mmCIF file of the N, C-alpha and C atoms, coordinates in Angstrom:
data_MODEL
# 
_entry.id   MODEL 
# 
loop_
_atom_site.group_PDB 
_atom_site.id 
_atom_site.type_symbol 
_atom_site.label_atom_id 
_atom_site.label_alt_id 
_atom_site.label_comp_id 
_atom_site.label_asym_id 
_atom_site.label_entity_id 
_atom_site.label_seq_id 
_atom_site.pdbx_PDB_ins_code 
_atom_site.Cartn_x 
_atom_site.Cartn_y 
_atom_site.Cartn_z 
_atom_site.occupancy 
_atom_site.B_iso_or_equiv 
_atom_site.pdbx_formal_charge 
_atom_site.auth_seq_id 
_atom_site.auth_comp_id 
_atom_site.auth_asym_id 
_atom_site.auth_atom_id 
_atom_site.pdbx_PDB_model_num 
ATOM 1   N N  . MET A 1 1  ? 258.886 -50.225 89.497  1.00 0.00 ? 1  MET A N  1 
ATOM 2   C CA . MET A 1 1  ? 257.641 -48.936 89.363  1.00 0.00 ? 1  MET A CA 1 
ATOM 3   C C  . MET A 1 1  ? 256.428 -49.732 88.822  1.00 0.00 ? 1  MET A C  1 
ATOM 4   N N  . PHE A 1 2  ? 256.738 -50.573 87.755  1.00 0.00 ? 2  PHE A N  1 
ATOM 5   C CA . PHE A 1 2  ? 255.536 -50.932 87.149  1.00 0.00 ? 2  PHE A CA 1 
ATOM 6   C C  . PHE A 1 2  ? 254.874 -51.947 87.943  1.00 0.00 ? 2  PHE A C  1 
ATOM 7   N N  . VAL A 1 3  ? 255.592 -52.642 88.914  1.00 0.00 ? 3  VAL A N  1 
ATOM 8   C CA . VAL A 1 3  ? 254.949 -53.624 89.905  1.00 0.00 ? 3  VAL A CA 1 
ATOM 9   C C  . VAL A 1 3  ? 254.191 -52.906 90.889  1.00 0.00 ? 3  VAL A C  1 
ATOM 10  N N  . LEU A 1 4  ? 254.663 -51.787 91.243  1.00 0.00 ? 4  LEU A N  1 
ATOM 11  C CA . LEU A 1 4  ? 253.964 -50.982 92.312  1.00 0.00 ? 4  LEU A CA 1 
ATOM 12  C C  . LEU A 1 4  ? 252.514 -50.294 91.552  1.00 0.00 ? 4  LEU A C  1 
ATOM 13  N N  . VAL A 1 5  ? 252.749 -50.085 90.436  1.00 0.00 ? 5  VAL A N  1 
ATOM 14  C CA . VAL A 1 5  ? 251.369 -49.454 89.760  1.00 0.00 ? 5  VAL A CA 1 
ATOM 15  C C  . VAL A 1 5  ? 250.397 -50.732 89.402  1.00 0.00 ? 5  VAL A C  1 
ATOM 16  N N  . ALA A 1 6  ? 250.938 -51.926 89.093  1.00 0.00 ? 6  ALA A N  1 
ATOM 17  C CA . ALA A 1 6  ? 249.997 -52.948 88.940  1.00 0.00 ? 6  ALA A CA 1 
ATOM 18  C C  . ALA A 1 6  ? 249.463 -53.435 90.320  1.00 0.00 ? 6  ALA A C  1 
ATOM 19  N N  . ALA A 1 7  ? 250.148 -53.525 91.208  1.00 0.00 ? 7  ALA A N  1 
ATOM 20  C CA . ALA A 1 7  ? 249.532 -53.753 92.510  1.00 0.00 ? 7  ALA A CA 1 
ATOM 21  C C  . ALA A 1 7  ? 248.559 -52.825 93.167  1.00 0.00 ? 7  ALA A C  1 
ATOM 22  N N  . LEU A 1 8  ? 248.834 -51.397 93.018  1.00 0.00 ? 8  LEU A N  1 
ATOM 23  C CA . LEU A 1 8  ? 247.768 -50.627 93.433  1.00 0.00 ? 8  LEU A CA 1 
ATOM 24  C C  . LEU A 1 8  ? 246.636 -50.404 92.477  1.00 0.00 ? 8  LEU A C  1 
ATOM 25  N N  . LEU A 1 9  ? 246.908 -50.841 91.151  1.00 0.00 ? 9  LEU A N  1 
ATOM 26  C CA . LEU A 1 9  ? 245.627 -51.226 90.181  1.00 0.00 ? 9  LEU A CA 1 
ATOM 27  C C  . LEU A 1 9  ? 244.895 -52.192 90.639  1.00 0.00 ? 9  LEU A C  1 
ATOM 28  N N  . LEU A 1 10 ? 245.509 -53.363 90.949  1.00 0.00 ? 10 LEU A N  1 
ATOM 29  C CA . LEU A 1 10 ? 244.792 -54.477 91.317  1.00 0.00 ? 10 LEU A CA 1 
ATOM 30  C C  . LEU A 1 10 ? 244.170 -54.373 92.729  1.00 0.00 ? 10 LEU A C  1 
ATOM 31  N N  . LEU A 1 11 ? 244.571 -53.721 93.685  1.00 0.00 ? 11 LEU A N  1 
ATOM 32  C CA . LEU A 1 11 ? 244.092 -53.496 95.015  1.00 0.00 ? 11 LEU A CA 1 
ATOM 33  C C  . LEU A 1 11 ? 242.925 -52.561 94.851  1.00 0.00 ? 11 LEU A C  1 
ATOM 34  N N  . GLY A 1 12 ? 242.918 -51.511 93.874  1.00 0.00 ? 12 GLY A N  1 
ATOM 35  C CA . GLY A 1 12 ? 241.689 -50.778 93.557  1.00 0.00 ? 12 GLY A CA 1 
ATOM 36  C C  . GLY A 1 12 ? 240.684 -51.552 92.980  1.00 0.00 ? 12 GLY A C  1 
ATOM 37  N N  . VAL A 1 13 ? 240.989 -52.372 92.278  1.00 0.00 ? 13 VAL A N  1 
ATOM 38  C CA . VAL A 1 13 ? 239.957 -53.232 91.533  1.00 0.00 ? 13 VAL A CA 1 
ATOM 39  C C  . VAL A 1 13 ? 239.231 -54.170 92.793  1.00 0.00 ? 13 VAL A C  1 
ATOM 40  N N  . LEU A 1 14 ? 240.035 -54.656 93.604  1.00 0.00 ? 14 LEU A N  1 
ATOM 41  C CA . LEU A 1 14 ? 239.603 -55.723 94.421  1.00 0.00 ? 14 LEU A CA 1 
ATOM 42  C C  . LEU A 1 14 ? 238.767 -54.895 95.497  1.00 0.00 ? 14 LEU A C  1 
ATOM 43  N N  . MET A 1 15 ? 239.365 -53.750 95.908  1.00 0.00 ? 15 MET A N  1 
ATOM 44  C CA . MET A 1 15 ? 238.499 -53.040 97.191  1.00 0.00 ? 15 MET A CA 1 
ATOM 45  C C  . MET A 1 15 ? 237.089 -52.413 96.455  1.00 0.00 ? 15 MET A C  1 
ATOM 46  N N  . GLY A 1 16 ? 237.235 -52.181 94.929  1.00 0.00 ? 16 GLY A N  1 
ATOM 47  C CA . GLY A 1 16 ? 236.014 -51.629 94.625  1.00 0.00 ? 16 GLY A CA 1 
ATOM 48  C C  . GLY A 1 16 ? 234.936 -52.655 94.267  1.00 0.00 ? 16 GLY A C  1 
ATOM 49  N N  . SER A 1 17 ? 235.640 -53.865 94.161  1.00 0.00 ? 17 SER A N  1 
ATOM 50  C CA . SER A 1 17 ? 234.431 -54.916 94.016  1.00 0.00 ? 17 SER A CA 1 
ATOM 51  C C  . SER A 1 17 ? 233.750 -55.582 95.473  1.00 0.00 ? 17 SER A C  1 
ATOM 52  N N  . VAL A 1 18 ? 234.633 -55.167 96.323  1.00 0.00 ? 18 VAL A N  1 
ATOM 53  C CA . VAL A 1 18 ? 234.134 -55.546 97.810  1.00 0.00 ? 18 VAL A CA 1 
ATOM 54  C C  . VAL A 1 18 ? 233.276 -54.555 98.174  1.00 0.00 ? 18 VAL A C  1 
ATOM 55  N N  . ALA A 1 19 ? 233.087 -53.272 97.531  1.00 0.00 ? 19 ALA A N  1 
ATOM 56  C CA . ALA A 1 19 ? 232.087 -52.476 98.002  1.00 0.00 ? 19 ALA A CA 1 
ATOM 57  C C  . ALA A 1 19 ? 230.842 -52.608 97.404  1.00 0.00 ? 19 ALA A C  1 
ATOM 58  N N  . HIS A 1 20 ? 230.722 -53.395 96.493  1.00 0.00 ? 20 HIS A N  1 
ATOM 59  C CA . HIS A 1 20 ? 229.670 -53.873 95.707  1.00 0.00 ? 20 HIS A CA 1 
ATOM 60  C C  . HIS A 1 20 ? 228.874 -55.134 96.100  1.00 0.00 ? 20 HIS A C  1 
ATOM 61  N N  . VAL A 1 21 ? 229.629 -55.758 96.922  1.00 0.00 ? 21 VAL A N  1 
ATOM 62  C CA . VAL A 1 21 ? 228.856 -57.187 97.331  1.00 0.00 ? 21 VAL A CA 1 
ATOM 63  C C  . VAL A 1 21 ? 228.407 -56.932 98.806  1.00 0.00 ? 21 VAL A C  1 
ATOM 64  N N  . PRO A 1 22 ? 227.444 -57.787 99.182  1.00 0.00 ? 22 PRO A N  1 
ATOM 65  C CA . PRO A 1 22 ? 226.851 -57.793 100.496 1.00 0.00 ? 22 PRO A CA 1 
ATOM 66  C C  . PRO A 1 22 ? 227.804 -57.937 101.509 1.00 0.00 ? 22 PRO A C  1 
ATOM 67  N N  . ALA A 1 23 ? 227.688 -57.284 102.696 1.00 0.00 ? 23 ALA A N  1 
ATOM 68  C CA . ALA A 1 23 ? 228.470 -57.444 103.838 1.00 0.00 ? 23 ALA A CA 1 
ATOM 69  C C  . ALA A 1 23 ? 228.941 -58.745 104.124 1.00 0.00 ? 23 ALA A C  1 
ATOM 70  N N  . PRO A 1 24 ? 227.764 -59.799 104.296 1.00 0.00 ? 24 PRO A N  1 
ATOM 71  C CA . PRO A 1 24 ? 228.161 -61.232 104.583 1.00 0.00 ? 24 PRO A CA 1 
ATOM 72  C C  . PRO A 1 24 ? 229.043 -61.915 103.781 1.00 0.00 ? 24 PRO A C  1 
ATOM 73  N N  . VAL A 1 25 ? 228.996 -61.563 102.463 1.00 0.00 ? 25 VAL A N  1 
ATOM 74  C CA . VAL A 1 25 ? 229.949 -62.276 101.539 1.00 0.00 ? 25 VAL A CA 1 
ATOM 75  C C  . VAL A 1 25 ? 231.365 -61.858 101.828 1.00 0.00 ? 25 VAL A C  1 
ATOM 76  N N  . SER A 1 26 ? 231.538 -60.302 101.963 1.00 0.00 ? 26 SER A N  1 
ATOM 77  C CA . SER A 1 26 ? 232.707 -59.934 102.359 1.00 0.00 ? 26 SER A CA 1 
ATOM 78  C C  . SER A 1 26 ? 233.260 -60.399 103.679 1.00 0.00 ? 26 SER A C  1 
ATOM 79  N N  . LEU A 1 27 ? 232.431 -60.723 104.675 1.00 0.00 ? 27 LEU A N  1 
ATOM 80  C CA . LEU A 1 27 ? 232.866 -61.077 105.890 1.00 0.00 ? 27 LEU A CA 1 
ATOM 81  C C  . LEU A 1 27 ? 233.405 -62.798 105.536 1.00 0.00 ? 27 LEU A C  1 
ATOM 82  N N  . VAL A 1 28 ? 232.744 -63.626 104.932 1.00 0.00 ? 28 VAL A N  1 
ATOM 83  C CA . VAL A 1 28 ? 232.894 -64.917 104.685 1.00 0.00 ? 28 VAL A CA 1 
ATOM 84  C C  . VAL A 1 28 ? 234.264 -64.943 103.793 1.00 0.00 ? 28 VAL A C  1 
ATOM 85  N N  . ALA A 1 29 ? 234.463 -64.029 102.984 1.00 0.00 ? 29 ALA A N  1 
ATOM 86  C CA . ALA A 1 29 ? 235.736 -64.076 102.073 1.00 0.00 ? 29 ALA A CA 1 
ATOM 87  C C  . ALA A 1 29 ? 237.009 -63.781 103.132 1.00 0.00 ? 29 ALA A C  1 
ATOM 88  N N  . ALA A 1 30 ? 236.665 -62.664 103.799 1.00 0.00 ? 30 ALA A N  1 
ATOM 89  C CA . ALA A 1 30 ? 237.860 -62.295 104.814 1.00 0.00 ? 30 ALA A CA 1 
ATOM 90  C C  . ALA A 1 30 ? 238.007 -63.358 105.670 1.00 0.00 ? 30 ALA A C  1 
ATOM 91  N N  . ALA A 1 31 ? 236.975 -64.198 106.170 1.00 0.00 ? 31 ALA A N  1 
ATOM 92  C CA . ALA A 1 31 ? 237.366 -65.135 107.287 1.00 0.00 ? 31 ALA A CA 1 
ATOM 93  C C  . ALA A 1 31 ? 238.230 -66.387 106.397 1.00 0.00 ? 31 ALA A C  1 
ATOM 94  N N  . LEU A 1 32 ? 237.731 -66.694 105.054 1.00 0.00 ? 32 LEU A N  1 
ATOM 95  C CA . LEU A 1 32 ? 238.357 -67.619 104.535 1.00 0.00 ? 32 LEU A CA 1 
ATOM 96  C C  . LEU A 1 32 ? 239.881 -67.305 104.281 1.00 0.00 ? 32 LEU A C  1 
ATOM 97  N N  . ILE A 1 33 ? 240.109 -66.009 103.900 1.00 0.00 ? 33 ILE A N  1 
ATOM 98  C CA . ILE A 1 33 ? 241.429 -65.604 103.701 1.00 0.00 ? 33 ILE A CA 1 
ATOM 99  C C  . ILE A 1 33 ? 242.277 -65.715 105.081 1.00 0.00 ? 33 ILE A C  1 
ATOM 100 N N  . GLY A 1 34 ? 241.511 -65.322 105.876 1.00 0.00 ? 34 GLY A N  1 
ATOM 101 C CA . GLY A 1 34 ? 242.374 -65.332 107.260 1.00 0.00 ? 34 GLY A CA 1 
ATOM 102 C C  . GLY A 1 34 ? 242.851 -66.792 107.729 1.00 0.00 ? 34 GLY A C  1 
ATOM 103 N N  . VAL A 1 35 ? 241.917 -67.704 107.522 1.00 0.00 ? 35 VAL A N  1 
ATOM 104 C CA . VAL A 1 35 ? 242.147 -68.992 107.741 1.00 0.00 ? 35 VAL A CA 1 
ATOM 105 C C  . VAL A 1 35 ? 243.427 -69.426 107.031 1.00 0.00 ? 35 VAL A C  1 
ATOM 106 N N  . TRP A 1 36 ? 243.167 -69.300 105.556 1.00 0.00 ? 36 TRP A N  1 
ATOM 107 C CA . TRP A 1 36 ? 244.197 -69.642 104.790 1.00 0.00 ? 36 TRP A CA 1 
ATOM 108 C C  . TRP A 1 36 ? 245.703 -69.049 105.110 1.00 0.00 ? 36 TRP A C  1 
ATOM 109 N N  . LEU A 1 37 ? 245.604 -67.928 105.582 1.00 0.00 ? 37 LEU A N  1 
ATOM 110 C CA . LEU A 1 37 ? 247.022 -67.233 106.090 1.00 0.00 ? 37 LEU A CA 1 
ATOM 111 C C  . LEU A 1 37 ? 247.410 -67.916 107.316 1.00 0.00 ? 37 LEU A C  1 
ATOM 112 N N  . LEU A 1 38 ? 246.441 -68.308 108.302 1.00 0.00 ? 38 LEU A N  1 
ATOM 113 C CA . LEU A 1 38 ? 246.917 -68.978 109.443 1.00 0.00 ? 38 LEU A CA 1 
ATOM 114 C C  . LEU A 1 38 ? 247.352 -70.472 109.214 1.00 0.00 ? 38 LEU A C  1 
ATOM 115 N N  . VAL A 1 39 ? 246.855 -71.071 108.379 1.00 0.00 ? 39 VAL A N  1 
ATOM 116 C CA . VAL A 1 39 ? 247.299 -72.528 107.952 1.00 0.00 ? 39 VAL A CA 1 
ATOM 117 C C  . VAL A 1 39 ? 248.745 -72.454 107.111 1.00 0.00 ? 39 VAL A C  1 
ATOM 118 N N  . PHE A 1 40 ? 249.066 -71.305 106.255 1.00 0.00 ? 40 PHE A N  1 
ATOM 119 C CA . PHE A 1 40 ? 250.261 -71.030 105.608 1.00 0.00 ? 40 PHE A CA 1 
ATOM 120 C C  . PHE A 1 40 ? 251.190 -70.888 106.705 1.00 0.00 ? 40 PHE A C  1 
ATOM 121 N N  . ALA A 1 41 ? 251.083 -69.899 107.491 1.00 0.00 ? 41 ALA A N  1 
ATOM 122 C CA . ALA A 1 41 ? 251.796 -69.619 108.701 1.00 0.00 ? 41 ALA A CA 1 
ATOM 123 C C  . ALA A 1 41 ? 252.287 -70.716 109.601 1.00 0.00 ? 41 ALA A C  1 
ATOM 124 N N  . ALA A 1 42 ? 251.241 -71.652 109.939 1.00 0.00 ? 42 ALA A N  1 
ATOM 125 C CA . ALA A 1 42 ? 251.511 -72.850 110.772 1.00 0.00 ? 42 ALA A CA 1 
ATOM 126 C C  . ALA A 1 42 ? 252.339 -73.793 109.778 1.00 0.00 ? 42 ALA A C  1 
ATOM 127 N N  . ARG A 1 43 ? 252.135 -73.835 108.756 1.00 0.00 ? 43 ARG A N  1 
ATOM 128 C CA . ARG A 1 43 ? 253.078 -74.867 107.731 1.00 0.00 ? 43 ARG A CA 1 
ATOM 129 C C  . ARG A 1 43 ? 254.411 -74.371 107.649 1.00 0.00 ? 43 ARG A C  1 
ATOM 130 N N  . GLU A 1 44 ? 254.462 -73.197 107.371 1.00 0.00 ? 44 GLU A N  1 
ATOM 131 C CA . GLU A 1 44 ? 255.907 -72.559 107.246 1.00 0.00 ? 44 GLU A CA 1 
ATOM 132 C C  . GLU A 1 44 ? 256.571 -72.745 108.699 1.00 0.00 ? 44 GLU A C  1 
ATOM 133 N N  . ARG A 1 45 ? 256.113 -72.407 109.676 1.00 0.00 ? 45 ARG A N  1 
ATOM 134 C CA . ARG A 1 45 ? 256.611 -72.648 111.092 1.00 0.00 ? 45 ARG A CA 1 
ATOM 135 C C  . ARG A 1 45 ? 256.925 -74.065 111.256 1.00 0.00 ? 45 ARG A C  1 
ATOM 136 N N  . HIS A 1 46 ? 256.175 -75.039 110.835 1.00 0.00 ? 46 HIS A N  1 
ATOM 137 C CA . HIS A 1 46 ? 256.436 -76.428 110.977 1.00 0.00 ? 46 HIS A CA 1 
ATOM 138 C C  . HIS A 1 46 ? 257.445 -76.681 110.253 1.00 0.00 ? 46 HIS A C  1 
ATOM 139 N N  . SER A 1 47 ? 257.719 -76.388 108.969 1.00 0.00 ? 47 SER A N  1 
ATOM 140 C CA . SER A 1 47 ? 258.777 -76.882 107.974 1.00 0.00 ? 47 SER A CA 1 
ATOM 141 C C  . SER A 1 47 ? 259.932 -76.231 108.291 1.00 0.00 ? 47 SER A C  1 
ATOM 142 N N  . ARG A 1 48 ? 260.063 -74.977 109.006 1.00 0.00 ? 48 ARG A N  1 
ATOM 143 C CA . ARG A 1 48 ? 261.200 -74.484 109.520 1.00 0.00 ? 48 ARG A CA 1 
ATOM 144 C C  . ARG A 1 48 ? 261.674 -75.206 110.715 1.00 0.00 ? 48 ARG A C  1 
ATOM 145 N N  . ARG A 1 49 ? 260.879 -75.586 111.554 1.00 0.00 ? 49 ARG A N  1 
ATOM 146 C CA . ARG A 1 49 ? 261.374 -76.420 112.760 1.00 0.00 ? 49 ARG A CA 1 
ATOM 147 C C  . ARG A 1 49 ? 261.763 -77.767 112.333 1.00 0.00 ? 49 ARG A C  1 
ATOM 148 N N  . THR A 1 50 ? 261.174 -78.413 111.221 1.00 0.00 ? 50 THR A N  1 
ATOM 149 C CA . THR A 1 50 ? 261.592 -79.749 110.952 1.00 0.00 ? 50 THR A CA 1 
ATOM 150 C C  . THR A 1 50 ? 262.848 -79.778 110.129 1.00 0.00 ? 50 THR A C  1 
ATOM 151 N N  . THR A 1 51 ? 263.272 -78.583 109.615 1.00 0.00 ? 51 THR A N  1 
ATOM 152 C CA . THR A 1 51 ? 264.357 -78.558 108.525 1.00 0.00 ? 51 THR A CA 1 
ATOM 153 C C  . THR A 1 51 ? 265.768 -78.269 109.601 1.00 0.00 ? 51 THR A C  1 
ATOM 154 N N  . ARG A 1 52 ? 265.398 -77.754 110.532 1.00 0.00 ? 52 ARG A N  1 
ATOM 155 C CA . ARG A 1 52 ? 266.531 -77.408 111.430 1.00 0.00 ? 52 ARG A CA 1 
ATOM 156 C C  . ARG A 1 52 ? 267.283 -78.598 112.098 1.00 0.00 ? 52 ARG A C  1 
ATOM 157 N N  . ARG A 1 53 ? 266.189 -79.559 112.433 1.00 0.00 ? 53 ARG A N  1 
ATOM 158 C CA . ARG A 1 53 ? 266.589 -80.759 113.251 1.00 0.00 ? 53 ARG A CA 1 
ATOM 159 C C  . ARG A 1 53 ? 267.525 -81.603 112.395 1.00 0.00 ? 53 ARG A C  1 
ATOM 160 N N  . SER A 1 54 ? 267.093 -81.698 110.985 1.00 0.00 ? 54 SER A N  1 
ATOM 161 C CA . SER A 1 54 ? 268.046 -82.705 110.224 1.00 0.00 ? 54 SER A CA 1 
ATOM 162 C C  . SER A 1 54 ? 269.104 -82.138 109.680 1.00 0.00 ? 54 SER A C  1 
# 
C-alpha cells in the first residue's frame, strides 16, 4: 500500500513539473526516455537469445 502511495505521489510531482517546463524540453526528455527504453529492450532481448544458446 505504501509503495502505491509513493508511486502516485512521485508521478504527481513529475507530471506537475512537466506542466511548468516548455514543450520542447518535455519533448526532448520524452524522446530521450523513449530511446533509453528501446536500448534497454534490445539489450534484454539480445541477452535472452544469447543465454538460451549456451
